[in-house]
C-alpha positions in Angstrom: 16.6 -12.6 52.9 14.1 -15.2 54.8 11.1 -13.7 56.1 8.1 -15.2 58.1 7.2 -17.8 56.2 10.4 -19.2 55.2 11.8 -18.7 59.2 8.6 -20.8 60.1 9.2 -23.2 57.9 13.1 -24.3 58.8 11.4 -23.7 62.4 9.2 -26.5 61.8 11.8 -28.7 59.5 14.1 -28.4 62.3 11.7 -29.7 65.0 11.4 -32.6 63.1 15.2 -33.3 62.5 17.2 -32.2 65.6 14.1 -32.3 69.0 15.8 -34.6 71.5 19.3 -34.4 70.4 22.1 -33.8 72.9 25.4 -31.8 71.9 28.4 -33.5 72.8 30.6 -30.6 71.4 30.4 -27.0 69.4 32.6 -26.0 66.8 32.6 -22.2 66.0 34.4 -21.9 62.5 33.8 -17.9 61.9 33.9 -16.4 65.6 31.6 -13.1 64.1 28.6 -15.2 64.3 28.7 -15.6 67.9 27.1 -12.2 69.2 26.4 -13.4 72.8 28.5 -14.1 75.1 31.3 -12.5 73.2 33.7 -15.4 73.9 33.5 -18.0 71.4 34.8 -20.9 73.6 31.9 -19.6 76.4 29.5 -20.1 74.1 30.7 -24.1 73.0 31.3 -24.7 76.7 27.9 -23.4 77.7 25.9 -25.8 75.0 27.9 -28.6 75.6 25.7 -31.5 77.2 22.7 -29.7 76.9 19.6 -31.4 74.8 17.5 -29.4 72.3 13.8 -29.4 73.6 12.5 -27.5 70.3 12.6 -24.9 67.8 10.3 -21.8 68.0 10.2 -18.6 66.0 9.9 -14.8 67.1 9.6 -12.4 64.1 12.6 -13.7 61.5 14.1 -15.0 64.3 14.8 -19.0 65.3 14.6 -19.6 69.2 16.3 -22.6 69.7 15.2 -24.3 73.4 17.5 -26.5 75.1 17.4 -28.0 79.0 18.5 -24.6 80.5 19.3 -22.5 77.4 17.8 -20.6 74.7 19.7 -20.3 71.1 18.6 -17.0 69.4 19.3 -17.4 65.9 19.0 -14.9 62.6 19.7 -16.3 59.6 20.2 -12.6 58.0 20.7 -12.8 54.2 21.6 -16.6 53.0 22.5 -18.4 56.7 20.7 -21.8 56.3 20.5 -25.0 58.6 21.1 -28.8 57.7 21.1 -32.1 59.3 24.2 -33.8 58.4 26.1 -37.2 59.7 29.3 -36.7 61.0 31.2 -38.7 57.8 30.2 -36.2 55.2 31.8 -33.4 54.0 32.0 -30.3 55.2 30.6 -27.9 52.7 32.3 -24.2 52.1 31.3 -21.3 54.6 30.1 -23.6 57.3 30.4 -21.2 60.2 29.0 -23.7 63.2 28.7 -27.4 63.8 26.6 -28.3 66.6 28.2 -32.2 67.0 25.1 -34.4 68.5 25.6 -37.7 70.7 24.5 -39.9 67.8 26.6 -39.0 65.4 24.9 -36.9 63.1 26.0 -32.9 63.0 23.7 -29.7 62.6 25.7 -27.5 60.5 25.5 -23.8 60.1 26.0 -22.3 56.6 26.1 -18.8 55.6 28.1 -17.6 52.2 26.9 -13.8 53.1 28.2 -14.0 57.0 25.7 -12.0 57.9 23.8 -14.0 60.7 24.0 -14.0 64.2 23.8 -16.2 67.7 23.0 -15.0 70.9 22.4 -17.2 73.7 20.7 -16.7 76.9 18.9 -17.9 80.2 15.4 -19.2 79.3 13.3 -16.2 79.4 15.9 -13.7 79.5 16.0 -13.3 75.2 12.9 -11.5 75.4 14.6 -8.7 77.5 17.6 -7.8 75.6 18.2 -7.5 72.0 18.0 -9.0 69.1 14.1 -9.5 70.6 13.7 -7.0 73.1 12.0 -4.4 70.5 10.3 -6.7 68.1 6.5 -5.8 67.4 3.5 -7.8 66.9 3.6 -11.1 65.5 1.2 -10.7 62.8 -0.3 -14.5 62.5 -0.6 -14.3 66.8 -4.1 -13.7 68.5 -2.0 -10.5 70.0 -2.2 -9.1 66.2 -6.3 -8.3 65.6 -7.7 -5.8 63.3 -7.9 -3.1 66.1 -4.4 -3.1 67.3 -3.4 -3.2 63.5 -5.4 0.2 62.9 -3.7 2.0 65.8 0.0 0.5 65.3 -0.1 1.1 61.8 -2.3 3.5 61.1 -0.8 6.3 63.2 2.5 6.4 61.6 3.2 9.5 58.6 5.5 7.5 56.9 5.0 5.6 53.4 3.4 2.4 54.1 5.8 0.3 52.9 8.5 1.5 54.7 5.9 1.1 58.0 5.1 -2.6 57.4 8.9 -3.3 56.9 10.0 -2.0 60.2 9.9 -5.1 62.6 9.6 -2.5 65.9 5.6 -2.4 64.7 5.0 -6.1 63.1 7.6 -8.3 62.9 8.9 -10.8 60.1 7.1 -9.3 57.3 9.7 -8.5 54.3 9.8 -7.1 50.9 8.4 -9.9 48.8 5.4 -10.1 51.4 5.1 -6.3 51.9 4.7 -5.9 47.9 2.7 -9.1 47.4 -0.2 -8.0 50.9 0.0 -4.1 49.4 -0.9 -5.4 46.5 -4.2 -7.9 47.0 -4.8 -5.2 49.2 -5.0 -2.4 46.3 -3.1 0.0 48.5 -0.2 2.1 46.3 3.3 1.1 48.7 4.1 5.3 48.9 1.1 6.4 50.6 1.9 7.4 54.1 0.3 5.2 56.7 -2.0 7.9 58.4 -3.9 8.3 55.2 -5.3 5.5 54.9 -8.8 5.1 56.0 -10.4 1.9 58.0 -11.5 0.3 54.9 -7.9 0.2 53.7 -6.4 -0.3 56.9 -8.8 -3.5 57.3 -8.2 -4.8 53.2 -4.3 -4.6 54.1 -4.8 -6.3 58.0 -6.4 -8.9 56.2 -4.5 -9.4 53.0 -1.4 -9.5 55.7 -2.8 -12.3 57.3 -3.8 -14.2 54.2 -0.5 -13.7 52.0 1.4 -14.9 55.0 -0.5 -18.0 55.8 -0.6 -19.5 51.9 3.3 -18.9 51.8 3.5 -20.8 55.3 1.9 -23.5 54.1 3.4 -23.5 50.9 6.7 -23.4 52.8 8.3 -20.1 51.8 9.1 -18.4 48.9 12.7 -19.5 47.3 14.0 -16.4 46.4 17.9 -16.8 45.8 19.1 -19.3 48.3 16.5 -20.3 50.5 15.8 -23.9 51.6 14.5 -25.8 54.5 16.6 -27.7 56.8 15.9 -30.5 54.4 17.6 -29.1 51.6 14.1 -28.5 50.0 12.9 -24.9 48.3 9.7 -23.1 49.3 6.9 -23.0 46.5 4.9 -19.9 47.0 7.4 -18.0 44.4 5.2 -19.5 42.2 1.9 -17.6 43.3 3.7 -14.6 43.6 0.9 -11.9 42.0 3.5 -8.9 41.7 6.8 -9.1 43.4 10.0 -9.6 40.8 7.4 -9.2 37.7 8.2 -5.7 36.4 7.4 -4.6 32.8 5.0 -7.9 32.8 1.6 -8.0 32.7 -0.4 -7.1 35.5 -2.9 -10.3 37.0 -5.7 -7.5 37.9 -5.4 -5.4 34.9 -3.5 -6.5 32.3 -1.0 -3.4 32.6 2.6 -3.2 33.2 3.7 -3.7 36.4 6.3 -1.0 37.8 9.1 -1.3 39.8 10.7 2.1 42.0 12.3 2.2 45.3 10.7 3.0 48.7 12.4 3.2 52.1 15.5 1.8 49.8 14.0 -1.1 48.8 13.0 -2.2 45.0 9.3 -2.5 45.1 6.8 -3.6 42.6 3.3 -2.0 42.1 0.8 -1.8 39.5 -0.4 1.8 39.2 -3.7 0.8 37.9 -4.9 -1.5 40.9 -2.9 0.6 43.4 -3.5 4.2 42.9 -1.4 6.6 44.1 -3.2 10.1 45.6 -0.9 12.5 44.5 
C-alpha cells in the first residue's frame, strides 16, 4: 500500500501533470470506487466543467482541488494515476477516466479495486470520513516532540501497532514503521507507554528522518508502486530492515528476524532492538 512518501510523490507529480486542466467529462467503469456521492452519474455531472487547481495530501489521501469542489482519493493497495492522450489504448483495470478539454485523460487504474473517491464542497472534506478522524501529519509543524510524546507515549499497545493507527499519526505504514523502529533501536512489541523520554525522542526523529529521506527518493517501489509518470521510487534501495528476513543486520551482522505485530509482517533485529521480557 502506498504510504506517505509514495502519496506525496504522486501529489507532486500530478501537480506537474494536471494543474490547470479543464474536465470535459468523466467516465466511471467501476461504480464502487465512488463513495460520495453514492450516485455515479451525479459524481460525473458534478465534476464536468470544473478546472483542477492543484493537488494536496492528507495522510495517505490525495486531495484534488477544483474550482468549487474537492476530490478525496485513496489509492489503497495498488491504485495509480496516469496521464494519457485520448487516443492511447485504455489498459485493463482502468476504473475512472477524467477527460480533459485538451485531449488528454487522467486515468485511475486499480487492479485490486480497493481505492475510493469522495467528492466534497471545499473545506467540508475535513468534517466527514475518511479525513475527519485522521491524526497528526508527521512532517508538519503541528507535530512536535512534545505532542508526539503526549499522543504516542500514553498508549498501552505495542509501539508498532500504535504507529500504524492513523488516528494518532498519519501516513506511516508497515515499511516505514519497521525502518523507523530499527533506526531508533526500539523493539516493535514494546508497549508505547513503557518507552522513556529518550526513546520517544529517538523514535520521533527517526520517523521524521526516514519519511523525509523516502520523500526525496520518490518513495519505495515495493510490489506495484509507480508515480503519476510511470516512474518507480528508489527508497527501496535504502531500506535497512524491511524485507530482509534472515539477511545480516546492517548494525550488528546478526540475522534479521520476522514476526507478526498487529496482523502485519514485522522485521527487526533482536540485538539492535532488544525486547524487555
